[in-house]
C-alpha positions in Angstrom: -8.5 9.6 1.1 -8.6 6.5 2.5 -7.4 3.3 1.1 -8.2 -0.8 2.2 -6.5 -3.9 3.3 -7.8 -7.4 3.5 -5.6 -8.8 6.4 -5.7 -12.6 7.1 -6.4 -12.9 10.9 -3.6 -15.4 11.5 -0.9 -13.1 9.7 -2.3 -9.9 11.7 -1.9 -11.2 15.0 1.9 -12.5 14.2 2.9 -8.6 14.2 5.3 -8.1 17.2 6.3 -4.2 17.0 2.5 -2.2 17.2 3.3 -1.2 13.7 2.2 -2.8 10.0 4.7 -3.9 7.6 5.1 -5.0 4.1 5.9 -8.5 3.6 9.4 -9.6 1.9 8.5 -9.8 -2.1 9.5 -13.1 -3.4 8.7 -13.5 -7.5 9.0 -16.9 -7.9 5.6 -17.4 -5.9 4.4 -14.8 -7.9 5.7 -14.9 -11.6 2.2 -13.2 -13.1 1.8 -10.6 -10.7 4.1 -7.5 -9.9 6.4 -7.7 -13.5 7.9 -4.0 -12.3 8.8 -5.2 -8.8 10.1 -8.6 -10.4 12.3 -6.6 -13.0 13.7 -4.5 -10.0 14.5 -7.7 -7.9 16.3 -9.1 -11.0 18.0 -5.8 -10.8 18.8 -5.9 -7.4 20.1 -9.7 -7.9 22.5 -8.7 -10.8 23.6 -5.9 -9.1 24.4 -8.5 -6.3 22.6 -5.6 -3.6 22.1 -7.0 -0.3 18.6 -5.3 -0.5 15.5 -7.1 -0.8 12.1 -5.7 -2.1 9.0 -5.7 0.7 5.5 -4.6 -0.5 1.6 -4.6 0.0 -1.5 -4.2 -1.5 -4.2 -2.3 -0.8 -8.3 -2.0 -2.4 -8.9 1.8 -4.0 -12.5 1.4 -2.3 -14.2 -0.2 0.8 -16.6 -1.6 -2.0 -13.4 -3.7 -3.9 -12.5 -4.7 -0.1 -15.9 -6.0 0.4 -15.8 -8.1 -2.8 -12.4 -9.6 -1.9 -13.1 -10.3 1.1 -16.2 -12.5 0.2 -14.4 -14.0 -2.7 -10.6 -14.0 -2.5 -10.7 -14.7 1.0 -14.3 -15.9 2.3 -11.8 -19.4 3.2 -10.2 -17.5 6.3 -11.1 -15.4 9.2 -10.1 -11.6 8.0 -10.4 -8.0 9.0 -10.7 -4.8 6.5 -8.3 -2.3 7.3 -8.2 1.3 6.3 -5.2 3.3 6.0 -5.0 7.1 5.1 -3.3 6.9 1.6 -0.8 9.6 2.1 0.7 7.6 5.3 3.0 5.5 2.9 4.2 8.3 0.8 5.2 9.8 4.0 7.1 7.2 5.5 9.0 6.7 2.1 7.3 3.8 0.3 7.1 3.7 -3.1 3.7 3.4 -5.3 2.2 1.9 -8.4 -1.2 0.7 -9.3 -1.1 -3.6 -8.7 -0.7 -4.9 -12.0 -2.7 -8.3 -10.5 -5.9 -6.0 -10.7 -7.3 -3.6 -13.2 -6.3 0.2 -13.2 -7.5 1.5 -10.2 -8.9 -0.9 -8.3 -5.4 -1.7 -6.3 -2.2 0.1 -4.9 1.0 -1.6 -4.4 3.8 0.3 -2.0 7.2 -1.3 -1.9 10.0 -0.2 -0.7 13.7 -1.5 -0.9 15.4 -2.3 2.4 17.8 -5.0 4.1 16.5 -8.6 4.3 15.8 -9.8 8.1 14.9 -13.0 9.8 11.3 -12.1 10.3 10.3 -11.1 6.9 8.9 -7.9 7.0 10.0 -4.2 6.4 11.5 -2.1 9.5 9.5 0.5 7.8 5.8 0.4 8.9 2.5 2.3 9.5 1.7 2.5 13.3 -1.3 1.0 14.9 -2.5 4.1 16.1 -2.9 5.7 12.7 -4.6 2.5 11.1 -9.0 1.4 11.5 -10.0 -1.6 11.4 -13.6 -2.8 10.9 -15.2 -4.7 13.7 -19.1 -5.5 14.1 -20.0 -2.8 11.3 -17.9 0.0 12.8 -14.4 1.3 12.0 -12.0 1.4 15.3 -8.4 1.7 16.2 -6.1 -1.3 15.3 -4.5 -0.4 18.5 -7.6 -0.4 20.7 -8.9 -3.6 18.8 -5.8 -5.1 20.0 -6.1 -4.0 23.4 -9.8 -5.0 23.8 -9.0 -8.6 22.7 -6.0 -9.0 25.0 -6.7 -7.6 28.5 -6.9 -10.0 30.8 -8.4 -8.9 34.0 -6.2 -9.6 37.3 -6.4 -13.0 38.9 -7.4 -13.3 42.4 -8.0 -17.1 43.3 -8.5 -18.3 46.7 -7.6 -21.7 47.8 -11.4 -22.4 48.2 -12.1 -24.6 45.3 -15.9 -23.1 44.9 -14.3 -19.6 44.4 -12.2 -20.6 41.7 -14.6 -22.8 39.6 -16.9 -19.7 39.6 -14.3 -17.3 38.5 -13.5 -19.5 35.5 -17.4 -20.3 34.8 -17.4 -16.4 35.0 -14.6 -15.6 32.3 -15.6 -18.4 30.1 -18.8 -16.5 30.3 -17.4 -13.2 29.2 -15.3 -14.7 26.3 -18.2 -16.6 25.0 -19.8 -13.1 24.7 -17.1 -11.6 22.5 -18.0 -11.4 18.6 -16.8 -14.7 16.7 -13.8 -13.1 15.1 -12.5 -11.5 18.5 -13.1 -14.7 20.1 -11.1 -16.9 17.3 -8.7 -14.1 17.3 -7.7 -14.3 21.2 -7.6 -18.4 21.0 -5.4 -18.0 18.0 -3.0 -15.6 20.1 -2.9 -17.9 22.8 -2.2 -21.2 21.0 
């Protein structure tokens, strides 16, 4: 069984270690949502625990993810990711229905870990186990990143005409990419 996540490209491309990890939970920003996590967070603080909570949200169906993509995420460049539901429990994540949605619409997975300087859990799902929707097809997230980051080796001559032709061909290749891939590549480069 699959679950779905809408990922903002800017955040997705910040991932450093080829695994999809949970974001550190900060209840001050989310007072109305995730009341169970808020209580757990307060409990950890009361016990003076050094642990922090890391969480992420997934939609139960592709249709709900599409609706969110077209409404809640319409101002960002995003992709829908597909995960196997049991990958999270097998990795040690805790589960509950996401309280910010109707029961049955969204899943909340969370884990307690020591905080770190990058704000994401150490525990995560490897890219090879995740699919991404690109041009109406599911492809491996690992393949997606490889396809947008492969740059052919550069052989540049001292002849200025050859240099000009090479860069013109490269620009044409880049422009033929899909809109999302093109913008994603630019974001990663700059």
